[in-house]
C-alpha positions as CSV (number, residue, x, y, z in Angstrom):
1,X,-10.2,27.4,-16.0
2,X,-6.7,28.5,-14.9
3,X,-6.6,30.2,-11.4
4,X,-4.2,30.6,-8.5
5,X,-3.3,27.4,-6.6
6,X,-1.7,27.0,-3.2
7,X,0.6,24.0,-2.9
8,X,2.5,22.5,0.1
9,X,5.6,20.5,-0.6
10,X,6.3,22.4,-3.8
11,X,10.1,22.0,-3.6
12,X,10.0,18.2,-3.2
13,X,10.3,15.4,-5.8
14,X,6.5,15.2,-6.5
15,X,5.9,18.8,-5.7
16,X,8.4,20.1,-8.3
17,X,6.6,18.0,-10.9
18,X,3.2,19.4,-9.8
19,X,4.5,23.0,-9.8
20,X,5.8,22.5,-13.4
21,X,2.5,21.0,-14.5
22,X,0.6,23.9,-12.8
23,X,2.7,26.4,-14.7
24,X,2.3,24.4,-18.0
25,X,-1.5,24.5,-17.6
26,X,-1.5,28.2,-17.0
27,X,-2.1,28.4,-13.3
28,X,-0.6,31.0,-11.0
29,X,1.1,29.4,-8.0
30,X,1.5,30.1,-4.3
31,X,4.0,27.5,-3.1
32,X,5.0,27.0,0.5
33,X,8.7,26.3,0.6
34,X,10.9,25.0,3.4
35,X,13.4,27.4,4.9
36,X,16.6,27.3,2.9
37,X,15.0,25.7,-0.2
38,X,14.3,28.0,-3.2
39,X,11.3,27.1,-5.4
40,X,12.0,26.6,-9.1
41,X,8.8,27.3,-10.9
42,X,7.2,28.9,-13.9
43,X,5.8,32.3,-14.4
44,X,3.2,33.6,-11.9
45,X,4.7,31.8,-9.0
46,X,4.8,33.3,-5.5
47,X,7.0,31.6,-2.9
48,X,5.6,31.5,0.6
49,X,8.2,31.3,3.3
50,X,7.2,30.2,6.7
51,X,6.1,27.4,9.0
52,X,3.6,24.8,7.8
53,X,2.1,24.7,11.3
54,X,1.7,28.5,11.5
55,X,-1.9,29.5,10.7
56,X,-0.8,33.0,9.6
57,X,1.6,31.5,7.1
58,X,-1.1,29.3,5.7
59,X,-3.6,32.1,5.5
60,X,-1.1,34.2,3.6
61,X,-0.5,31.4,1.2
62,X,-4.1,30.7,0.6
63,X,-5.2,34.3,0.1
64,X,-6.6,34.8,-3.3
65,X,-6.4,31.1,-4.3
66,X,-9.0,29.0,-6.1
67,X,-7.7,25.6,-4.9
68,X,-5.2,24.0,-2.5
69,X,-3.0,21.0,-3.2
70,X,-1.5,19.3,-0.1
71,X,1.4,17.0,-0.8
72,X,3.4,17.0,2.5
73,X,4.4,13.5,3.8
74,X,7.3,11.6,5.2
75,X,8.6,8.0,4.9
76,X,10.9,8.1,8.0
77,X,10.3,9.7,11.4
78,X,12.8,11.9,13.2
79,X,11.2,12.4,16.6
80,X,14.0,14.5,17.9
81,X,13.3,17.1,15.2
82,X,9.5,16.9,15.7
83,X,9.1,15.0,12.4
84,X,6.6,12.2,13.1
85,X,3.9,10.5,11.1
86,X,1.2,12.0,13.4
87,X,2.5,15.5,13.0
88,X,3.5,15.5,9.3
89,X,0.5,13.5,8.0
90,X,-2.4,14.3,10.3
91,X,-1.6,17.6,12.0
92,X,-0.3,19.2,8.9
93,X,-3.4,18.1,6.9
94,X,-5.6,19.4,9.7
95,X,-3.9,22.8,9.6
96,X,-4.1,23.2,5.8
97,X,-7.8,22.0,5.7
98,X,-8.7,24.5,8.5
99,X,-6.9,27.3,6.7
100,X,-8.6,26.5,3.4
101,X,-12.0,26.8,5.2
102,X,-11.0,30.1,6.9
103,X,-9.9,31.5,3.6
104,X,-12.9,30.3,1.6
105,X,-10.9,28.0,-0.6
106,X,-13.3,25.1,-1.3
107,X,-11.3,23.0,-3.9
108,X,-8.9,20.8,-2.0
109,X,-6.7,17.9,-3.3
110,X,-4.9,15.6,-1.0
111,X,-1.9,13.3,-1.4
112,X,-2.4,10.0,0.3
113,X,-1.0,6.5,-0.5
114,X,-2.1,3.1,-1.6
115,X,-2.6,0.8,1.4
116,X,-4.1,3.6,3.5
117,X,-7.0,2.1,5.5
118,X,-8.3,1.8,9.1
119,X,-6.4,-0.6,11.3
120,X,-3.4,-0.6,8.9
121,X,-0.2,-2.3,10.1
122,X,2.1,0.6,9.7
123,X,1.9,4.0,11.4
124,X,2.5,5.6,8.0
125,X,-0.8,4.2,6.7
126,X,-2.6,4.8,10.0
127,X,-1.8,8.5,10.0
128,X,-2.6,8.8,6.3
129,X,-6.0,7.3,7.0
130,X,-6.6,9.7,9.9
131,X,-5.7,12.6,7.6
132,X,-8.1,11.3,4.9
133,X,-10.9,11.0,7.4
134,X,-10.4,14.7,8.4
135,X,-10.5,15.7,4.7
136,X,-13.6,13.7,4.1
137,X,-15.4,15.4,7.1
138,X,-14.2,18.9,6.1
139,X,-17.1,20.0,4.0
140,X,-14.7,21.0,1.2
141,X,-14.8,19.9,-2.4
142,X,-12.1,17.4,-1.9
143,X,-10.3,14.8,-4.0
144,X,-7.9,12.2,-2.6
145,X,-5.2,10.4,-4.6
146,X,-3.5,7.3,-3.4
147,X,-0.4,6.6,-5.6
148,X,1.6,3.4,-5.6
149,X,5.4,3.7,-5.8
150,X,6.1,7.0,-7.6
151,X,9.0,6.9,-10.0
152,X,10.8,9.5,-12.0
153,X,14.2,11.3,-12.4
154,X,14.7,11.7,-8.7
155,X,13.4,10.2,-5.4
156,X,13.7,6.4,-5.0
157,X,15.0,5.9,-8.6
158,X,18.3,7.5,-7.8
159,X,18.9,4.7,-5.3
160,X,17.6,2.2,-7.8
161,X,20.1,3.5,-10.4
162,X,22.9,3.2,-7.9
163,X,22.1,-0.5,-7.3
164,X,21.8,-1.1,-11.1
165,X,25.2,0.5,-11.7
166,X,26.8,-1.3,-8.7
167,X,27.8,2.1,-7.4
168,X,25.7,2.0,-4.1
169,X,25.7,-0.6,-1.3
170,X,25.3,-3.5,-1.3
171,X,27.0,-3.1,-4.8
172,X,26.7,-6.7,-5.9
173,X,23.0,-7.2,-5.8
174,X,19.8,-5.2,-5.8
175,X,18.2,-5.8,-2.4
176,X,14.6,-6.1,-1.2
177,X,12.9,-7.2,2.0
178,X,11.6,-10.8,1.8
179,X,9.4,-13.0,4.0
180,X,10.5,-16.0,5.9
181,X,13.5,-17.1,7.8
182,X,15.9,-16.4,4.9
183,X,13.8,-13.8,3.1
184,X,12.9,-16.2,0.3
185,X,9.1,-16.2,0.8
186,X,8.5,-13.2,-1.5
187,X,7.2,-9.7,-0.7
188,X,4.4,-7.5,-1.8
189,X,3.5,-6.5,-5.4
190,X,3.8,-2.9,-6.7
191,X,2.3,-0.9,-9.6
192,X,4.8,1.9,-10.2
193,X,3.3,5.2,-11.4
194,X,5.2,8.0,-13.2
195,X,5.7,11.3,-11.3
196,X,4.6,13.2,-14.4
197,X,1.4,11.3,-14.5
198,X,0.8,12.0,-10.8
199,X,1.4,15.7,-11.3
200,X,-1.0,15.7,-14.3
201,X,-3.6,14.0,-12.2
202,X,-3.4,16.5,-9.4
203,X,-3.6,19.5,-11.7
204,X,-6.3,18.1,-14.0
205,X,-8.4,17.4,-10.8
206,X,-8.7,21.1,-10.1
207,X,-11.3,21.6,-12.8
208,X,-12.6,18.0,-12.8
209,X,-15.9,18.3,-11.0
210,X,-16.6,14.6,-11.5
211,X,-13.7,13.9,-9.1
212,X,-15.1,15.8,-6.2
213,X,-15.7,13.6,-3.1
214,X,-13.8,10.7,-4.7
215,X,-10.7,8.8,-3.7
216,X,-8.6,7.4,-6.6
217,X,-5.8,4.8,-6.8
218,X,-2.9,6.0,-9.0
219,X,-1.4,2.7,-10.0
220,X,0.4,2.0,-13.3
221,X,-0.8,-0.7,-15.7
222,X,1.9,-3.3,-14.6
223,X,2.2,-5.3,-11.4
224,X,5.8,-6.3,-10.4
225,X,7.3,-8.3,-7.7
226,X,10.3,-6.5,-6.2
227,X,12.8,-8.7,-8.1
228,X,10.9,-8.1,-11.3
229,X,10.9,-4.4,-10.7
230,X,14.6,-4.3,-10.0
231,X,15.4,-6.3,-13.2
232,X,13.1,-4.1,-15.3
233,X,14.8,-1.0,-14.0
234,X,18.3,-2.5,-14.6
235,X,17.5,-3.4,-18.2
236,X,16.6,0.3,-18.9
237,X,19.4,1.8,-16.9
238,X,22.4,-0.4,-17.7
239,X,21.0,-2.6,-20.5
240,X,21.1,-5.9,-18.6
241,X,19.6,-7.8,-15.6
242,X,21.2,-7.6,-12.2
243,X,21.1,-10.1,-9.4
244,X,18.6,-9.5,-6.7
245,X,18.7,-10.8,-3.2
246,X,16.4,-10.6,-0.2
247,X,17.0,-9.2,3.2
248,X,14.8,-11.1,5.6
249,X,12.1,-8.7,6.8
250,X,12.4,-9.9,10.4
251,X,16.1,-9.1,10.4
252,X,15.5,-5.6,8.9
253,X,12.9,-4.9,11.6
254,X,15.5,-5.8,14.3
255,X,18.0,-3.4,12.7
256,X,15.4,-0.7,12.6
257,X,14.4,-1.4,16.3
258,X,18.0,-1.1,17.2
259,X,18.1,2.4,15.8
260,X,20.2,1.5,12.7
261,X,17.4,2.2,10.2
262,X,18.3,5.8,9.4
263,X,21.9,4.9,8.8
264,X,20.8,2.1,6.5
265,X,18.2,4.4,4.9
266,X,15.0,2.5,5.9
267,X,12.5,2.4,8.7
268,X,10.4,-0.3,10.3
269,X,7.3,1.1,8.6
270,X,9.0,0.7,5.2
271,X,9.8,-2.9,5.9
272,X,6.2,-3.5,7.1
273,X,4.8,-1.9,3.9
274,X,7.1,-3.8,1.6
275,X,5.4,-7.0,2.7
276,X,2.0,-5.8,1.6
277,X,0.7,-5.5,-2.0
278,X,1.1,-1.8,-3.1
279,X,-1.5,-2.3,-5.8
280,X,-4.8,-0.7,-6.8
281,X,-7.4,-0.3,-9.6
282,X,-6.6,2.5,-12.0
283,X,-9.8,2.1,-14.0
284,X,-12.0,4.6,-12.0
285,X,-9.3,7.3,-12.4
286,X,-8.9,6.6,-16.1
287,X,-12.7,6.6,-16.7
288,X,-13.2,9.9,-14.9
289,X,-10.1,11.7,-16.3
290,X,-10.1,10.2,-19.8
291,X,-6.4,9.3,-20.0
292,X,-4.3,6.2,-19.2
293,X,-1.5,6.0,-16.7
294,X,1.7,5.0,-18.5
295,X,3.8,1.8,-18.2
296,X,7.0,1.8,-16.0
297,X,9.7,0.9,-18.6
298,X,8.4,3.2,-21.3
299,X,8.6,6.2,-18.8
300,X,11.9,5.1,-17.4
301,X,13.4,5.0,-20.9
302,X,12.6,8.7,-21.2
303,X,14.6,9.8,-18.1
304,X,17.1,7.0,-17.4
305,X,20.0,9.1,-18.6
306,X,19.1,11.7,-16.0
307,X,19.6,9.3,-13.0
């Protein structure tokens, strides 16, 4: 049944897709937007301007809503600006959960990530786990989604397209972080999932009572090594394979520790996570929701010309 939904992160890569899907399914939308970013959404949308950490802003956004979708997350910290994993993953989640309880909004859907677990190697996953635990203890009617690498006409795939077209550094090859002294020991596997499928999952969950108090992997049907993923992407984007080459993970961590990560567009946590399998089991999701997550190349073929 269509209702009004509060969403954080509505102007981001995933959030824009969720907002579009909410509108497509007939929901009214209260979307919290960053200062200076205008929300592009369908009919019935109300843009909420204010601070994610301001209880009054959250209360205003949640007023009159039937559900809340919390998407906010970061991949790289900027401590000087107050952007840390602890603040953006855990404290933000705590604020939205508490506001939902104050406002009587029981249906709550949380964005997490594959690999989230207690005692994880990366701070990214540690703080995602802490946020999940807060949601699970909230007493709300929650659902948690853990996607693998989310692909679509934006986000990481813009960089992937630059590498495939040899228009972005390192130009000649498509790089990845590899194990071992020379990076030749492989890296983790991934199961890319389409951003449209992720958006549909979040919106379908609103009225899917079977999903309450469950945590789902959102992982596509194919498992790729990083070189296989790069080559599959290159075939769809430029019609041919491209060379791939590893950057030794130990060397990338040294660069990140030296403060060069932001300039090179990666963090130590990203390097750490790339060495783990980013895979999961999509069957529980597909059983409960009744539809199948789509394969990578078929989806990429639909939006490659937008990259």
